N, C-alpha and C positions, 0 to 999 in steps of 0.2 A: 171769801174772793180777797183777793190783795192785789196792792198796785206794783206794778212791772218794777219799779226802781228798788223795792224792796227785795223781789227775786233776783235781781242782777247784782246784788252785793257781793264784792270781792271777784265779779267778771270784767277781766280786761276789755274795755271798749274801744273799738278804732273810730267809729261814728255814731251817731245818734239824730235821726230824723223824724221829728215828731215828738210828743211827751210821753215821758218814762212815768207820769202820774196816772197812765189809764190803769182802770181796774183790769185784771185777769181773773177769770173761772179757773183754768187748768194749762197745763205744759203740754205740747203735743209734739212727736216728731216724726208722726205719720200722718200725712195729710188728709188721709180718709177718717182719721178719728177725729178730727179738727170739729168744735162745736162754737157758738157764738163766744165772743169775749175769751176766746183761748189766745196764748202764744204760741206760734209754729217755729219750730228750731230746725232749720234744715242744715241736717247733716250728711255728708259725703259718705255713703256707705261702701261695701264693697261690690254689691249689685246695681244699685242705684245713687242717686245723688238728689237730696232732699230740696237741692236749689230749683231742680225742674218741677218742683209740686207747689211753689210758692204761691201762683196763681189760684191753683186748686185750693189751697190752705185758707185763702181771702175769699174765695166763693163760696167755702164752708163756714166762713163767720170769724175768722181769726181778725184780732183786731191788732195784734203786733207780730213781727216776723223778724227773728235773729239769724242772721246769715253771715256767709266770710265774704261775701260780695254781692254788693246792693243791685237789685234788679235794674235795669236802664228806665223803666218806667215806674216811677213812684206812685202811688194811689193815695189822695188825699184823705186825711182821717186815719190812715194806719201808720203807725209807729214801726219805723226800721232800724234795727240794730246790728251793726257790723262788727264782728269779732275775728280775732287771729283764727281761732280753733272752736269750732261750733260744737263738738263734740266735749269738749272740757268745760265750755260753757255749759252745755245742758248737765252736765253731773253737778256743776256748783249750784245751777239755779233748781235742780231737783233738790238738792240737800236743804237750799234755801225756802223752797216752798213749803216742805214738811218740817219745818222749824230746824233744821241741822238735828235729827235724832241720833246721829251716832255720837253725840256729846253726851247723850244721856245713859248710855250704857258702855260696858269695855267690849270693844270690837275688836276681834283678832283675825288677822286675815293668813291664809295658808296658800304658799304658791310653791312650785316647783313640777317637775313632770309626772312622779308618782307619788301615791299616798295622800294627795291632798283630801280627797273624799273621806278616807279612813280616818285622817286625824281630825278633821272637823267633825265627822259624825260621832267620833268615839269621845271629844271632848264635850260635845253636846251631852252625851251619854253619862260622862263623869259627872259633870257639874250639877245635872239634874239629880244622880243620885246622891249629890253631896247636899241636896236641898234647895237650890237656887232655881230662880226663874231664868230660861236661857232660851236662845234664839239659835237657828242653824240656816245659813244659805248654801246648798250643797248643790252638785251634781244629780243628787239622788231624791231629792226634797228640800222644801222649805218649812221649818219650824218655828210657830210663835208660840213659845210655851209648850203646851201640849196638842195644839191645832195644827193640823198637817195641811201643807199646800203643794199642789204640784209643782215642779221645778221644769223649765223649759232650757234653760242654758246653765253652765258651770258657773259664770258671774252672770247674773241678770242685766237689764239695761238700768241707768241710773235711776229713772222713775219707778221703776219696781224695786230696786235695793232699798231705796228711801221711803217707799210706802211700806214697806214692811218692818224696815228699822222703827217707823213712826210708830205701827201698830205695836211692835216690841216695846217701845218706850211708853204708851198708853197702858200696855199690859204689867208693867214694873219689870221687864226684864232688866236682868242686870249684867249677863254676859252674852255676847253673840260671837259664834265662829263660822266664818266666811271664806269659801274658796275663793282664790284670786288666780284668774288663768291669765294667760299672756295675752289672749285674744282682748280679754276685757281692759288689762293695762294698756295695750296698743289704741284701744278705741276708747280712751278716758273714763270708762265706766265708774273706776273707784275714785275718782277726783272729788274732792269736797268732802270726803269721809274722814271722819278723826277716828283714827288707828291707837290701839291701847299697844298692840304688839302685833308682830309679824313673824311667820316660820317658814324657813327655806327646807324643803325635803330632799331634792336631788335635781340633776337636770341630765336628761339624755335626748336621744333623736326622737321628736315629735314636732307636728304642725308646720314643718318646712315646706309644705304647700302654701302656708300663709304667710310666715315669716322667709326674708330672703335668702337667711343663712344663718347659721347655728350662734354666731357670735351676735346678731341681732336678737335672737331668741333669747340668749343669755341675759344681754344689756337690758332688754323690755321686763326681764323677771327683776334685774337688779334695780330698775327706776323705782320699784316698790319699796324698796329699803332705802332707797337714797331720799324718798319722800316722807318717811315716817319722821314724826316729831321728837324730840330730845326726851318727852315724858314717855316714850313708847320703849319696849324692849325688842330687840333684833335676834331670834333664836336660829341658829344654822346648823345644819348638818357638815362637819367638817371633813367626814370622810369622803364626802365627795369635793373632788378638787375647785368646784365653782362656790363653794359654801363660804370661803375666805372673801371672794371676789363681792359676794352680796355685800359684804360688811365695810368695804373699802370706803364708800363716802356718807355713810349714815351716820346721822347725829344720835340716832337711838342707842339705848344700853345695848352692849354685845354680849351674847351669850351663845355657848357653842353645845353639841351634841355628838356622840361618836362611840362606834365599837371599836375601832381599832385606834384611834387618835387620841392626845390629852385633849380633855375637854370639861367643860364645867359639869356636865350631865354625861357620865361615863356610864357604858351598858358591857356586859359579857353575857353570853349566851351559855348556861351551866348545863340546861337539857333542851332537846329539839325534838318531839314525837308528834304524831297527829293528833294526841288527844291535846296540846299547848306546848308552851314555852316556859322553863323555868329561868329567868332573867335576874342577872344581879345589876342593880342600879346604885352607882358611886357604891356603897357598903351596906345596901341592903338587898335581899332576895325575895322576889315576888312570882308566884306562879300563875299564869296568863292563859285563857283559852285560846288565844291569837297563836297562829303557827307561822313559822319561817323567819330567816334573817330580816327581811323587808320589815316585817312586823315588829322585830326588836327596833328597829330605827324609828319606826310609827310612834312604838310606845315610849321612846325615851323623847321624842318631840314633845308628846301628850304629858309626860312627867314632868319635864321642863317648864312647858307653857302653865299648867297650873301650879307649879311650886311658885313661878313667877308673878301668877294672879293671887298669890297668897294662900293657897290651899296648905295644911302642915302635911310635911312629908309620909308619916305614918297613915294619914286619912288617905292621900292620894294612891299609895301602895294598896291598900285594902280595897279602894273603888277600881285601881287597875285590873285587881283578881277578880271582880265581877263583871268586867266588860265583856259583851257579845259582840261576834263578827257582824262587820255592815254587809248589808243586802250585796251579793256579788261581788263581794271582795273574800277570796278564798272560802267561799260559802260551802258547805261540805255535806255529803248525806252517806249513810253506809247502808246498802240493800240488805234485804234477808238473808241473801247469800253470799254476803262479805265483799261486794263490788263497792268500791270506795267513788264516789263522783263529785268532783271540785267544780264549781262554776267560778269564774274569776273575769274580772272586767280587762284585764292585761289586753291592751291593743297598741303597745308599743314593744319594740324590740327589747329594751331593758325591763320593762314589767313582765313580759312573758318569760323571760330569762330568769328573773327572780322568782318567778311562781314555779317555774319546772326546776330548778336550782333548789328550791325548798322541798319539793317534794322528793327530790332524788336523796336528799341529805337524808329524809325520814324513812323512806323505802329500804327494804332489804336487798333489794336486786332480785328477788323470787320472783318479782310480781312483774306483769306488764305496766307499762305507763303508755296509755293510749291517748292522744291529743286530738282534739278536734278545733281547729283554727282556721280563720279566714281574715280579710283586710276590708276596710270599709272602701266604698267607691267615693271617687270624686275629690280624695283626701291624698295626702303625700304619698306617691308612687314608690319612692326611693327606700320606704322601710318594709315594703311588700317582700323582695328576696330575702331579706335580714331576718324578717320573723320567720320565713319557711326554713332558713338554715338553722336557727336556734331551735324551732320546734323539732325538726328532724334529726338534729344531733343529740339532743338531750330527751328524746322519747324513744321508747319500743317501737311505736308504731304512730302514726300521723295520718290524720284524713283532713285535706284541704276542703275547705266549704265557703259558701257566702258568710258575710256579716251583714253590713248594711250596704248593697250595693249601689243604692242610690241611681243614677243616671247611668250609669256603667253597666257593661254586661260583665255579669259575675265571672262568665268562663275566662275572660281576657284578665281579671284580678286574680284568680287561681293560675293562670298563665304566667303572670308577671312575678307571682311567688313562686312557681317551681323553679325558676332560673337560679334560686339561691341555693338549691338542695344539692350536695355534692355527691359524687358519683357513689361512694359507698354507703348512702343512706337512701339509694333510690328505691330499694326494695321496700325499706319501711313504710313508703308514703302511697297515698292512693288520693284520688278527688272525687269528691261527690259534691254536686252543684246545690241541690236541696238541703238546707241546714238540718231540717228534722231528720231526714234519711241519714245523713252523714252521723247525727247522735245517735240513732237507732243503730246504726252498722257498727259503731264503736260499742254499744251497749251488747250487741249480739257477739262481738270479738272477745269480749272481757270474760274472763273466768273467776271463781271466786279469789279474793284478795289481790286482784287487779286494781289498778286505779284509772279512771278516767277523767281527763282535765277537758272542760269546754270553754274556752278562752274567747275573749273579746268583747262580748256584748255584756256580762254582768249583771247589773240591775233591770238594765234595759228591758221592758215587756212588748217591745214591737221589732218588725224588721223594716227597714225603709227600702222599698223597691220602685223604682220609676215614679217618684212623686207620693207612693201611698205608704202609708204606716199599716202593716199586717201585725195582728195580734202575735206576739211569740217573746216566750219565757223560758230562757235556756233552764233554768233552775226546775220548773214544773214539767217541762218536756223531758229531761234526765230522768226524774223522779218517777214519772208515770211509765216510762218505757221500761225501765227496771223493775217496776212490779208485773208489766205486762211479759216481760221476757225470763222471770225467774227460771233458773234451771233447776 
């Protein structure tokens, strides 16, 4: 238990009614979780406003309320704190409550449209192989050393982040690699954290259902680098035109990586095949099991970050050669009758193009490339025709199907996609609403040496349909179906 005034350290206060010397058991931003002697933080969300639940929080035992506007009726004995931004205040309070754990380890944030999960996960893998205790906060999972926890968001809420960082600190973790999403930045979830470095991967069309424009999406990503301290490093991909934008106002030490431009960490692809990449980084060659141009960029980001965090160059290259691909990120298998199936999380136009181009750069063009792809429901509709256009242009056959339709009719989502198919590609495409049936059809169409890409869901082990999560694992399903359908 701690006093409210200690939790409020560095929070900008507009007004206080009552005593900040009250003892606090816990911080809550969901009124349903409030227990006696908790402080309730009223946050304005996208679907509901915490200010509507202040009374409920007090009924449940809250002794303090933090909000952006004080209620009309103030209850005696309750401390009320008014702030400008309760989301930002929550993040700073969470950090204080857990003893500012991000200061006890080297925390590196990775942001951008594509590559966040791969870079964070492979940096975790690399530093673990180097003998360090490492933490990971990613879309796929949360790791505290060797202990695995389930992840629910790309960037969790501030209480969850600081809870796990505190656990990492207690376990002696030295480095933590964390995905930083635009949603998380916009909602101030990472405020109050002490970052040792930040990595920018790339920027392309995504989340425009949430952000009002591409420039807003870009500027929110940029805000992460704007807030880095002078003691941190900012490492950006300068082959992306937004890379230098990220560095404009940062006081952090600036570093760059690229395949095409002059950079601190310069890469060149020497060989690119289904077995992996031969990559030249600065003046050294390294063979890696990862595949495709996009992974060459990811590896440059990983090499640069490891170098900036103090690992020796030769050691980094050795460890890169041992890295295994991340679950659902260009994860592939080859069946007994030589059909290659690739499962990838590609759910943006740019990511889908990257994966298809990587496959087309490897294949001899004597094989069919059969792509199974859908788009998520209740999300940015403008990317649907773009995804379909890319899939139908860069594949020999395409099956449009369900992804996570959520509350939308999957038939309508597929119809929105089909608009993007150009007339010369009509004959390549078909639509099968049931995702398992779509994958089965792709397996039935494939002959030896053909390649099947199942895109969009990657590591996810469920399908979300009308509020229900149904067990569904693309990799397991394509593996089972290929075994059943061996020719």
